[in-house]
C-alpha positions in Angstrom: -2.6 6.7 -10.8 0.2 8.7 -11.4 2.4 10.9 -8.8 4.5 14.0 -10.2 7.8 13.9 -8.3 9.3 16.9 -7.0 12.7 15.3 -7.1 13.7 12.7 -9.7 14.4 8.9 -8.6 16.9 6.8 -10.5 16.4 3.4 -11.6 18.0 1.4 -13.9 20.0 4.4 -15.3 16.9 6.4 -15.9 15.2 9.3 -14.0 11.7 8.8 -13.0 9.6 12.3 -12.6 6.3 10.6 -12.6 5.5 7.5 -10.9 2.8 5.3 -12.2 1.1 3.4 -9.4 -1.4 0.9 -10.8 -3.0 0.3 -7.4 -6.0 -1.0 -8.7 -3.9 -3.8 -10.4 -3.0 -5.4 -7.3 -4.5 -8.3 -5.8 -5.4 -9.4 -2.0 -2.4 -11.8 -2.9 -0.1 -9.2 -3.3 -1.2 -7.6 -0.2 -0.9 -10.8 1.9 2.8 -11.5 0.5 4.0 -7.9 1.4 3.0 -8.6 5.1 4.5 -12.1 5.3 7.5 -10.4 3.5 7.6 -7.8 6.1 7.3 -10.2 9.2 10.2 -12.3 7.5 12.4 -9.5 8.0 11.3 -8.5 11.4 9.2 -5.5 10.5 5.9 -6.3 11.8 3.4 -3.6 11.2 0.4 -3.4 13.8 -1.7 -1.8 11.6 -0.7 -2.2 8.2 -2.9 0.7 6.4 -1.0 3.4 8.4 2.4 1.8 8.6 4.7 3.6 6.2 7.0 0.7 5.5 4.1 -1.6 4.7 2.7 1.4 2.1 6.0 2.0 0.7 6.3 -1.8 -0.2 2.7 -1.7 -1.5 3.7 1.3 -3.6 6.9 -0.5 -4.9 5.0 -3.4 -5.8 2.5 -1.9 -7.8 5.2 0.5 -9.4 7.3 -2.9 -10.1 10.4 -0.8 -8.8 12.5 -1.9 -5.7 11.4 -0.7 -2.5 14.9 0.7 -1.9 14.2 3.3 -5.0 11.1 4.8 -3.3 12.6 4.8 0.0 15.2 7.3 -1.3 12.6 9.5 -2.4 12.6 13.0 -0.8 10.4 13.2 2.4 8.0 15.3 0.4 7.5 12.7 -2.4 7.7 9.7 0.2 4.9 11.1 2.2 2.8 11.7 -0.9 3.6 8.3 -2.4 2.3 6.4 0.9 -0.7 8.7 1.5 -1.9 7.9 -1.7 -1.5 4.2 -1.2 -3.3 4.9 2.3 -5.9 6.5 0.6 -6.7 3.9 -2.0 -6.7 1.1 0.7 -8.7 2.7 3.2 -11.2 4.9 1.2 -14.2 3.1 -0.2 -15.9 3.9 -3.5 -18.9 4.9 -1.1 -16.5 7.9 0.2 -16.7 9.3 -3.3 -20.1 8.7 -3.9 -22.5 11.0 -2.0 -25.6 9.0 -2.9 -24.3 5.7 -1.5 -23.3 7.7 1.6 -26.8 9.0 2.1 -28.9 6.7 4.8 -32.1 5.1 3.4 -35.1 7.0 3.7 -37.9 5.2 5.7 -41.3 4.3 3.9 -43.7 6.7 4.1 -47.1 5.9 5.9 -50.4 7.6 5.6 -51.3 9.7 8.8 -54.1 7.0 9.7 -51.7 4.0 9.6 -50.3 2.6 13.3 -46.3 2.7 13.5 -46.5 0.3 15.9 -46.2 -3.5 15.1 
């Protein structure tokens, strides 16, 4: 996923105008390590998927950029980055697939069959 920023970020002498966030490349181990790092630093998110500190750390890991760079983003860009990460982590594939969200149809029975078992 790529996010076009409203204000450039500076990293290693370069300006970043589009942030590449390959969130799909992260693993469960990445998320666990981020939680451990935050716990060691005294930042203990109660609900990680809605905690901006956790979400920006996930974004930084995916983008291979120091978290301080992303924390310096404009408020609008920061909110968009963390919202995209939250959506990635919390929305399931079935949320994008109407067919998967449709409840199964009960089997048809003929009018003469008893419904009780």
